[in-house]
N, C-alpha and C positions, 0 to 999 in steps of 0.2 A: 447171184454170180458163182462159175465155177472155182474151186480156190483154185486148180492148176492157172487155167486162164487171168484171175486175176494176179496168182504171183507172177506170172511170165510176162503182162502187163507193166506192173513195179517197176520188176528188174529194168524190163525193156527201156521203161523213163528214166530212170537212175543212171542206168548206162550212159543215154542219149544225155542227157545234161552233163553227166561228168566228161565226157569227148567233146559236146559243145564248148565247154570255157576253155578246152586246148587249144581251140581253133581261132585262128588268127596271124598278124603279124606278128606277134611276139610270142618267142616259142615257149610254150607252157608244157609241163606235162598235168596227168592224173595227180599223180604224190605232190607236186605243188601247190595244185589246187586244193586236194586234202588236206595238206598241212595249212595252208591260210584259212580254213576250213576251224579247224582243231583249233588255232593260236586263238580266232577270233571268238570262239566259242571258252576262250580261257586255260587253252592246255598250253600255255608256253610259247616264247618266240617260232616263229613260221622258218626263218633262216633264211626268205627271200630280202629282197633290196626293197626297199620302199614303191618303188617304182611298180617292180612285180606284183608286190602285194596289192596294190592300188587296183591294177588291171584286172584281175582277178574280185577282191570284194566290192569294189566300188563301179566297175563297168560291166564286165561278162558275167557273173553270179545272180546279179538281180536281173539283168534284160535277159538271161535263160531261164531264170524262174518263170517272169512277166512272160516269156513267149508260153511256156508250157503251162500258165495258169488260163491266160487267154484263149489259148487251143482247146482246152478241156471247158471252158465256159463255153465259151461256141459252138460247141459240138453238142453238149450238152442242150442247151438253148436250142439247136435246130434240131434235135430228136424230139424234144415236148414238145414243141408247137408242130411237127409234123402229125407224132400223132392226133394232138389234142384237137389242130384245126382238119385234119385228115385230107393233108395238101402234101402231096410228095415235095410240091420247091417252096414249100415255107422255110425259111430260116430266120436267124436272129433280128434280120434288117424289117420283116416282112410288116411290123409294124410300125414304118417308118423312123423307129428309136435312131439309128445310124444317120439320118438324113436330121432330125433335131439336135443330134447331138453337133454334127457340122456347123448347122448355121451356130447353136451356143458360141462355139470355138471361133469362127469363124468374126463372130459381132463381138466378141473381145479380144480380138487379135487385130481387128482392121476397123472398128468403129468404137472401141475402146471403152464399150461397155462396161458400167464398174468401175470404172474409174481407176483400175489398178488393185482394185481390193480383189477382184475376182481372179484367179486364173485360166488359160486355158482349157484346162482339166474341169476346172468346177464350171466354167463358162457351156463346157461340152455337154455336163450331165445335165444341166438345165436345161439344157434345149433338149434334152432327150427327155426327160419327164415332160416337160410341153406339148411333148409331140405322141406322146405315150397318152397322156390325159387328154388331146384333142381326139385321139383313135377312140378309147376309153365312150367320149361323148357322141361321137359320128355312131360307133355304133351300137349306143343305149339306142338314142335316136331312131336308127332307123330297124332298131327290133330285136338285136341282140345276137344273132344268130351267128353262127359259125362264117358264113359265107360274107355275111355285111360286116365284119371285124375284119379280113381280109380286105376287102373291098377301102372300108375305111383306112385301113392303114395302105395299103396303095394311093390314096387319096392324099393322106397326110404325106407317103412321102414323095411325092412330087411336089405337093407345095412348100416343103421346106425346102428340097434340092433348087426350087425355081428361086426362093430366097436369098441361098447361098451364094449363088451361080451373079444375081442381081447385084448384093452386096460387094461379095470379089471384082466384079467388071467394072463397076462405077466407084470404088473407092480405096481397093488397094492397089498399093505400086506394084514395079513388077517383083524386088526383092521381096514384098510380103505376099505377093501372088503365090509364087515357087514355095514360100513356107509352109503356105496352108496350101498346098496340092500336094506338097510331100505328105503332110498329117492325113490330107486326108485320105492318100491311098495306105495309110496305114504303115505303122513306124513305129519299132523299139527304140530306136537309138536313145530317145531319155529316159527312160527307163531306169529307176531306183531303188530303195528298198522301201520308202513307204508304197509306190505304187505299186509293188509285189504285195505287199502284207496286207491291203486295203480288200486289192483284188481276189488273194485267194481268203478272205474272211468273207467276202461277199460269196464264192463260188461254195466254200461251206456250207452256208446258210442255205444259198440255193440248191446243194447239193441234196441237202437233208430232208428240206420242203419237197422237192421233185424225186425223191427217193423214197418220203413216206407215201409219196398218192402214186407210186409204180403199178398198183393195182387199179385205181381208178383210170390211171392211162392206157391199160389194157383194154378196162371197157371200152373206153372212148373209140378204140379201134371198131366197133360193131355200130357206130355213129351214138349221135345224144338221144335218140329215143330207147334204143337197146339198154346203154349206161341208164338212164332214169329209171329204166325198169328194174335192173339191177340193185338198186337205191342211192345211185348216185347223184350229190346233188349238182347239177349239172352247171347251173350257170355262176353258182358260190364257186365251185371247183374252177372252172374256167376264168375267170374271175382270179382266185387265188396264183393260178400258176401263168398265167400272161403277166401278171402285176412281177413275179419272183423272176420269170425270163427277163422280163424290159428292165426292172432293175438290174439286173446279172448282166443284161449286154449293156446299159448306159453306162457302166462301172467299165467296163471293159475298154468301151469306144474312147472314151473321158483318157482312160488312160494308152492308148498306143492307136487311136485312129480307127477307121471305119476297116476291120481287114474281111474279104468276104471269101464264100466258097467253104470254109471252113464247118460251119453249120450246116449248109446245104449238103457236101458230098461224105463227112464222114460218117453219119449217121445211117447214111445209105449203105454202105461199106460192111460198117462193122452188124446191120440188121440181116445184113447178106449172109454174112458169118455164123452169127452168134443166136439169130431166131427173134424174133418180134417181142419177148418177154421183157418187160420195164425192168423189170429187176435184174437182170443180168444184163440189159441193153445200156443204162443208164451210166454204171460205173466202165464199162469198157469203151464205152463211150469216149466219154472225160480221159481216158489213159489214150486211147490212140488218137484224139484231136492236141492232147498234150506233147505225145513223140511229134506229131507231123508237123504242128508250129516249130518247134524247134530247130528241127532239120531245116522248114523254110526260111526262119529266121538265121540260121546259120548259114545258107544258101545266099540269103539277101545281101546280108554285110560283109560275102569273101569272094563272092562271085567276080563282079569289076573291082576290089579291094584298088585301090583307097577310097572310092567312090560305093557310097550305097545305094543299094537299090531298096524301094520300099516294098517292105513285106507283103503289102496287100498284090503288088503285082504279081510277087512270085508262088504265093498263093493261087491267084488265080490262071495265072499258066498253068501250073501242075493241075487245078481244081477241074477246069473243062476238060481236057481229056479223061479226069478221070471220072467225072460224072456220066460222062457219055459212055465210059465202060460199062460203068452203074448199071446204065440205061438197059445196054444190050446184052448183059447178065441176066438182068430182070427179065427182060423178053425172051431171051431164048429159053430161059426155066417154066415160062407161062405154056 
């Protein structure tokens, strides 16, 4: 990755996080946020009231950081899957992971699966893993090619979406249905430091694995046969990268719900600006996704204050015209 572009992206992300923390009903400055961070890291009292201190440290900062992590993770998953599956419409949810997570969450909330021992996030994670396991089984049974993986993902997505709708319609009351639908549309309102920490750790692991396969992903751009000719173990590499992206998507969906269009649009936009080389594409896509979702979530929680809009609604409203623009620019350059 070019040092200038990387440094600019990191600075933009840091500035976005610092500014986003200050936006909200309570008037907070960047200096206030910095003093709280320094205080919590052992630098002495912040000088702010306990309420303002709590707003920064317990509410806005973990939420903003989780938004950055989710944006980076979804964007990286999209970039990897579009290259790995050679499908420009591939995104983190093409393997049915989001639908499976939704079914798992609904099973916990509506049906009481787990008897209180399993949280909503835990149910979502288990549902996502079940969905991905079904995709692997179907694709292996059907031959294991890239097209079969996509078709198996579509089948799993439709199956688990139908199960979710059936459970909500037959077993949930009006209030539960409203809460479930809000989560299904993507929401960071319940973010805490534990969520941000777990998601950040999984994102770091995924970036290491996917970054280590950057040259392999470049080879996949020429097709599986060409990659195999270049010495790439196609089946093993595809399984590893699909498993990593599915794991990351499952963790992110469990923490924040289904946030669409981040993994579909951002990789195309960054690829148009930075080129197709994955050693450069993956980190820049992560930074772009992080900045994008930080501001999308800031807009979601403030545009109709005190009512909050699901962040997935905001990303879709922004993502659809952005995707059309990317497609138009791609068409005009051919």
